[in-house]
C-alpha positions as CSV (number, residue, x, y, z in Angstrom):
1,M,0.0,0.0,0.0
2,N,1.1,3.6,-0.8
3,Y,0.7,6.0,2.1
4,L,2.6,8.5,4.0
5,K,4.6,6.9,6.7
6,D,7.1,9.5,8.0
7,P,5.5,11.0,11.2
8,A,7.2,14.5,10.8
9,A,5.8,14.7,7.1
10,I,2.4,13.6,8.2
11,Y,2.2,16.3,10.9
12,A,3.4,18.8,8.6
13,R,0.9,17.8,5.8
14,S,-1.9,17.6,8.4
15,F,-1.4,21.1,9.6
16,A,-0.9,22.5,6.1
17,I,-4.2,21.1,5.0
18,I,-5.9,22.5,8.1
19,R,-4.7,26.0,7.3
20,E,-5.7,25.6,3.7
21,E,-9.3,24.7,4.6
22,A,-10.0,26.6,7.9
23,N,-10.6,30.3,8.0
24,L,-8.8,31.3,11.4
25,T,-9.1,35.1,10.8
26,S,-12.1,35.3,13.6
27,L,-9.6,34.3,16.3
28,P,-6.9,36.4,18.0
29,K,-3.7,35.8,16.0
30,D,-1.9,34.2,19.1
31,A,-4.6,31.8,19.2
32,Q,-4.7,30.5,15.8
33,N,-2.1,27.6,16.6
34,I,-4.6,26.6,19.2
35,A,-7.4,26.2,16.6
36,V,-5.1,24.3,14.3
37,R,-4.5,21.8,17.0
38,I,-8.2,21.5,18.0
39,I,-9.0,20.8,14.3
40,H,-6.3,18.2,14.3
41,S,-7.7,16.6,17.1
42,C,-11.2,16.3,15.8
43,G,-10.9,16.5,11.9
44,M,-13.3,19.5,11.7
45,P,-12.1,22.6,10.1
46,E,-15.5,24.0,10.3
47,I,-15.5,24.0,14.1
48,V,-13.6,27.2,13.8
49,A,-17.0,28.9,13.7
50,D,-17.7,27.6,17.3
51,L,-14.5,28.6,18.9
52,M,-14.4,31.3,21.3
53,I,-11.0,32.3,22.7
54,T,-10.6,35.5,24.6
55,D,-8.1,38.1,23.6
56,N,-6.0,37.6,26.6
57,F,-6.1,33.7,27.0
58,V,-2.7,32.9,25.4
59,A,-0.7,35.4,27.3
60,C,-2.6,34.4,30.7
61,A,-1.9,30.8,29.9
62,Q,1.6,31.0,29.0
63,Q,2.3,33.2,32.2
64,A,0.8,30.5,34.2
65,L,3.1,27.9,32.5
66,A,6.1,30.1,32.9
67,N,5.2,30.4,36.7
68,K,5.0,26.6,36.9
69,R,1.4,26.7,38.1
70,A,-0.5,23.5,38.3
71,I,-2.9,22.4,35.7
72,F,-6.3,21.0,37.1
73,V,-8.1,18.7,34.8
74,D,-11.5,16.9,35.4
75,V,-10.8,13.4,34.0
76,E,-7.9,11.2,33.4
77,M,-8.4,11.3,29.8
78,V,-7.5,15.0,29.6
79,R,-4.4,14.5,31.8
80,H,-3.1,11.6,29.7
81,G,-3.8,13.7,26.5
82,I,-1.5,16.6,27.6
83,I,2.0,15.8,26.3
84,A,3.8,15.8,29.5
85,R,7.5,16.2,28.1
86,Q,6.5,19.5,26.6
87,L,5.6,21.1,29.9
88,P,8.1,23.3,31.8
89,I,9.7,21.2,34.5
90,G,8.1,21.3,37.8
91,I,4.4,21.9,36.4
92,E,2.1,19.3,38.0
93,I,-1.2,17.9,36.3
94,I,-3.7,17.3,38.8
95,C,-6.7,15.1,38.6
96,T,-8.8,14.5,41.7
97,L,-11.6,12.5,40.3
98,N,-10.3,9.2,41.7
99,D,-9.7,10.8,45.1
100,M,-11.9,9.0,47.8
101,R,-13.1,12.3,49.1
102,A,-14.7,13.2,45.8
103,R,-16.9,10.1,46.0
104,E,-17.6,10.8,49.4
105,I,-18.6,14.4,48.8
106,G,-20.5,13.3,45.6
107,V,-22.6,10.8,47.6
108,A,-23.0,13.3,50.5
109,Q,-24.4,16.1,48.2
110,S,-26.0,14.0,45.5
111,I,-23.7,15.6,42.8
112,T,-21.6,13.9,40.0
113,R,-18.1,12.7,41.2
114,T,-16.6,15.1,38.5
115,A,-18.4,18.1,40.0
116,A,-17.2,16.8,43.5
117,A,-13.8,16.6,42.5
118,T,-13.6,20.2,41.5
119,T,-14.3,21.4,45.1
120,L,-10.9,19.7,46.2
121,W,-9.1,22.5,44.1
122,K,-10.4,25.2,45.9
123,D,-7.5,26.1,47.9
124,N,-5.1,26.0,44.9
125,L,-7.0,27.8,42.0
126,K,-5.2,30.9,42.2
127,G,-3.2,31.3,38.9
128,A,-3.7,28.0,38.0
129,I,-4.9,26.6,34.6
130,V,-8.1,24.6,34.6
131,V,-8.7,22.0,31.7
132,I,-12.3,20.6,31.5
133,G,-12.9,18.4,28.8
134,N,-15.5,16.0,29.7
135,A,-18.2,16.9,32.6
136,P,-20.4,19.9,32.3
137,T,-21.1,19.6,35.9
138,A,-17.4,20.2,36.5
139,L,-17.4,23.5,34.7
140,F,-20.8,24.3,36.4
141,A,-19.2,23.5,39.7
142,L,-16.0,25.5,39.0
143,L,-18.0,28.7,38.1
144,E,-20.2,28.3,41.2
145,M,-17.1,28.0,43.4
146,I,-15.7,31.3,41.7
147,D,-18.9,33.0,42.3
148,A,-18.9,32.0,45.8
149,G,-15.7,33.8,46.2
150,A,-12.9,31.2,45.4
151,D,-9.7,32.4,43.8
152,K,-9.8,32.5,40.1
153,P,-7.6,30.5,38.0
154,A,-5.3,32.1,35.3
155,C,-7.5,30.6,32.6
156,I,-10.0,28.0,31.7
157,V,-10.1,25.5,28.8
158,G,-13.9,24.9,29.0
159,M,-14.6,22.0,26.5
160,P,-17.1,19.7,28.1
161,V,-18.9,17.3,25.7
162,G,-22.4,15.9,25.4
163,F,-26.1,16.4,25.3
164,V,-27.0,17.4,29.1
165,G,-25.4,20.6,30.2
166,A,-22.5,21.0,27.8
167,A,-24.0,23.8,25.7
168,E,-25.4,25.5,28.9
169,S,-22.2,25.2,30.9
170,K,-20.3,26.7,28.2
171,A,-22.7,29.5,27.8
172,E,-22.5,30.4,31.3
173,L,-18.8,30.5,31.2
174,V,-19.1,33.0,28.3
175,A,-22.1,35.1,29.4
176,N,-21.4,35.7,32.9
177,S,-18.9,38.6,33.3
178,R,-16.3,37.3,35.8
179,G,-13.1,38.6,34.0
180,L,-11.8,35.0,33.3
181,A,-9.5,34.2,30.4
182,Y,-11.1,31.4,28.5
183,A,-11.1,29.0,25.5
184,T,-14.4,27.1,24.7
185,I,-16.7,25.5,22.0
186,K,-20.2,26.7,21.5
187,G,-22.5,23.8,21.8
188,R,-22.6,20.4,22.4
189,K,-19.3,19.6,21.0
190,G,-16.1,19.2,23.1
191,G,-14.2,16.4,24.6
192,S,-10.8,15.4,26.1
193,A,-9.0,15.3,23.0
194,M,-9.9,18.9,22.1
195,A,-9.4,20.1,25.5
196,S,-5.8,18.8,25.9
197,S,-4.9,20.0,22.5
198,V,-5.0,23.5,23.7
199,I,-2.4,23.0,26.3
200,N,-0.3,21.1,23.8
201,A,-0.4,24.0,21.5
202,L,0.7,26.5,23.9
203,T,3.6,24.3,25.1
204,S,4.5,23.7,21.5
205,D,4.6,27.5,21.0
206,M,7.1,27.8,24.0
207,Q,9.6,25.2,22.8
């Protein structure tokens, strides 16, 4: 069979095709590489129309990375999707979903374990990066914590996926002015691969 086998050539050709097919001009210039990575993760150039990235997102995220702040993620799939070798030395990726306290809080409060897990971030949110790529309830819970007075993270990647609450949680992130830097996708689309690709784009740019 005749097909492209060299990994570097495959990457280069993939990104070239994406830039040929996707109109990135609606996004901040420094966020266009993020859009390319998101498209690469899902195969949909048309998703650019649904991307929402604040003008200060890249600057805030890269400052947090330079400061070696923690990256909080909602699920293990997001944690494993982030290319750890590209991260500055000393940055920790934290997923509390499997912490026994998350299960106990979830049962006690009749909330999802992903939402309960976010409550364990509260004391360390200031200046951190939050990446939510699966659970709408995690994004809702995070925003509720911030509204209740928790410290704000440096930025939020809000890309939960699904048919119940995904579109609504992202709309809440965008609609309510909290002074947050964010990258999100309107509607039901999202997922761990897209969310982790945002961090991979940022750290690739820092190489």
